[in-house]
N, C-alpha and C positions, 0 to 999 in steps of 0.2 A: 420793441427790441426782439422778441421772439419771431415776429413776422419778418424782420429784416434778415435774421439768421436763416429762416426757412427760405426766403427769397434767394439768398446767396448760394445755398446748397441744393436748391431745387433741381438744377440740371442733373445732379448725381443721385437724387433720391427717387425711388419709384413712386408712382401715384398710389396714394393711400385711400382705401375705402373700407366701409364697414364689413363687406364680404370677406376681405382679406383677413381682418382681425378675427372674425368668427371662424373662418377656416383654420387659422393658426391655433386658436384655442382648442378646436376639435382635434386637430392633429396631435397637439401636445397631450390632450386627455387620452386619446387612443394609445399613444406611445407609452404613457404611464400605466395604463391598464395592461397592455401587452407585457411590459416589463415585470409587473407584479405577477402576472400569470406564468411567465417564464421562470421567475425566481421560485415560485411555488412548485412548478413542475420539476425543476432541478433538484430542489430539496427532497421532493418525494421520490424521485428517481434514485438518488444516491442512498436514501434511507432504505429502500427496498433491495437494491442490487448489491450494494457495497458494504453496508454497515457491519454485517456479521463477519466479513472476511478481511476488509481493509480498514479497520477502525482507526489506526494512526494516520491514514491518508485521506479519509473522507473530507476533512476540512480543506486539504490542498486541492483535491479534485473539484469540490464545490466552489471554492473561490475562483479557480481557473475558469470553470464553466460560466459562472456569473459575469466575470470580467469580459470574456469573449462575447457573451450574449449582449451585455450592456454596450460594448463597442459597436456591434452590428446595429443595434436599435438606434443608438445615437447617430450613427452615420446616415441611416435611412431617414431619420427625422430631420437632420440638417439638410439633406438633399430635397426633401419635401417642402421644407420651409423656404428654401431658396427658390424653388419652383413656384410656390404660392406668391411670393413677393416679386417674382419676375426679375431676379437679380442675375446679371450677367457674370457667371463664375469663370469664364475662360481665362482672364488675366490671373485670377487667384489660383486657378488650377496649374497654370504654367509656373507661377512662383512656388507653389507648394511642391510641385514636382522637382524643381531644382533644389529646394531646401531638403526635401526627403532624400534625394540622391546624395547630397553632401552628408546628411546625418547617417545614412546607411553605410556610406564609405568609412566614416569614422567610428561606427559602432559595430563593426564586423564581429568583434570578440563577444559583445553582448548578445548579438543574434545567435552566434554559435553556442553560447552558454544556454540560452533559452531553448533552442531546438534540442540540444542534448538533454536538458532537463525534462522536456516533454517525452522524449523517447524513454528515459529512465523511469518516468512515472507510469507510462502506459505499458511498458514491457515488464513491469513488476520486478525490476532488477534487485531492489533492496527496499526495506521498510524502516520506519523509525524504530529504534531498539535493536536492530540487527548489528552483529559484529562484522565489520568489513575490513578489507585491505584494498586501498585504492593505489593503483600505479598511475601517477600523474606525470605531466611533462616536467615537473620539478623534483620528482622523487616519489617515495612510497609513504603513504599515510595509513596508519592502522588505528582502529578505535571502534566506538559505538556510534551509530547514526543518531544524532540528536534532533535534527530537523531537515526536511526536504523542501526545497523551493525550486522555482523554475530556473533561476540563475545560479544559486549557490546550494551546496549541501554542507551542513554543519556536522562535524564529527568530533566527539570527545575522546581524546587519546588516553593512553594508560596513565599519564600524569595528571589527568583531569583538565587539560587545556582544551578549549573549544577552538577547533580549526575550521574555518570556512573555505571551502574548495569550489572554485568555479566549475560548473558541470562540463564546460567545453574542454577543460584541461585533464579530465579523467580519461585515461587510455584503456585501462583494464580494471575490472571490478571482481573481487573475490568475496563472496558472501559466506563468511565463516559460519554464521548461524545456521544456514541451510545445508551445509555440508553434512552428509550422513556420519553419525558417530557409532562406532562398534562398541556395544555394551556387553559385558559379561558378568553374570551373577552366579553365585554358588548356593545350593540348597542342600543342607544336611538333613537326612531323614532316617528314622529307625527302619531297620531291615525287617519288614513285615510282609513283603510280597515279592513275587518274581521280578527280577531286575528288568527284564525285557518289557513286561507288562507295565511296570512303574514308569519306565522311560517313555513308553508310548502314551501313557496317561498325561504325563507332564507336557509332552509335545502337543497333545490334543488341546489341553487347557490353554497353553501359550498361543496356539494358532487361533483359538476362538477369541481370546482377549486382545489380539494384535490390533484390529481396526479401531477399537475403542481407545487405545492408548497411543495411537499414531506410530505403530511399529510396522515395519515392512514384513509382512507375513512370510514371504519367500526367503527372508534372511534368517529366520529362526533356526537354531541348531541346538539340540539337546544331546549332551554327551555324559557318559559316566566318568567322573573325575577320580573317585577313590571309593574303596569299600573296605569294611572291617567286619568283625564278628557280629556287631550289633547295629552299626550305622552304615549308610551309603551316601556319597556326595555326588550330586549331579550339577553340571554346569550348563547354563542357558545363555547362549549368545544370540544377539539380534542387532539390527541396524535401526537407528531412529534419528530424527532431527536433533542436531546438537543442542538446541535450546530446550528440548523436551526430554533429553536422555535421562536426566536424574529422576524426573517424575515418572517416566515410563518404567525405569528399573524398579522403583519402589512399588508402583502399582501392579506390575507383573508379578513380583515376588508375593505380594499380598494375595493376588488372585490365585496363584498356583497353590499356596499354602492353604487357603480357604477351601479350595476344591479337594485337596488331599485330606484335609480335616473332615470334610463332609463324607468322603469315601471311607473314613475310618483308619486311614494310614497314620494320621497324627491324632493325638489325644485331644479331646475337647468337643467332639461331635456328640450330640445328644443320642441320636440313633443313626447308625450307618445306613447309607442308601442300599436299596436292593441291588445286588450284583456288585457290591463294593469290592475293592481290591483285597 
């Protein structure tokens, strides 16, 4: 029975020999080894270069890179196997070309979404957890980014609803989280030193602490708000990222008060520094 089937289909089957099988096994083994090495290299690359800065997006970049590498390796393996088995691929290529053209014509929206998603990812337009305002072809969507994909971006709006937006329909993006926020804090101090010297000291401490707390050093402004017989009030204004504004305000307040306490301006320092105010 098997010999009869083989005889019937023999005109369309390539001649089989041991060398072809051995070469096929070697090609598959090499492809598997290359794939494992590429996966390890991708994991190591993103762990070193992106982990500390793009934590919410590492999985997205890693998955995208592995998918692209896998597609390339699979294509090369298929071409090599067809070459090994001496298969005439011309008719299949013509058919695949026509099918691909039909699919591409019907999937223009998907291609546009994927290309837009790639640009959004690599241009670092927004991250998971950012507050955004999307102007789309169907209206405006506001909320917090919950997930980023190549085709869709999922946003949780103010009512807690998850809205999936095709990347290709996003016209304008406003990242609310990254907009600078103007912060103003007031510090009330006992009047124990010259006002000019005290203001200069607060400005100096604030400038030194700015890089540590993500504050724009050039945006810091220290002003005298009010003064009385025993106390004086200074206002400190600065710009910071909207997501870190609250933490920056509390940290800067603590830093300034700690420095003034060490200088002897505020009670609590064990021994005032030499040259204290």
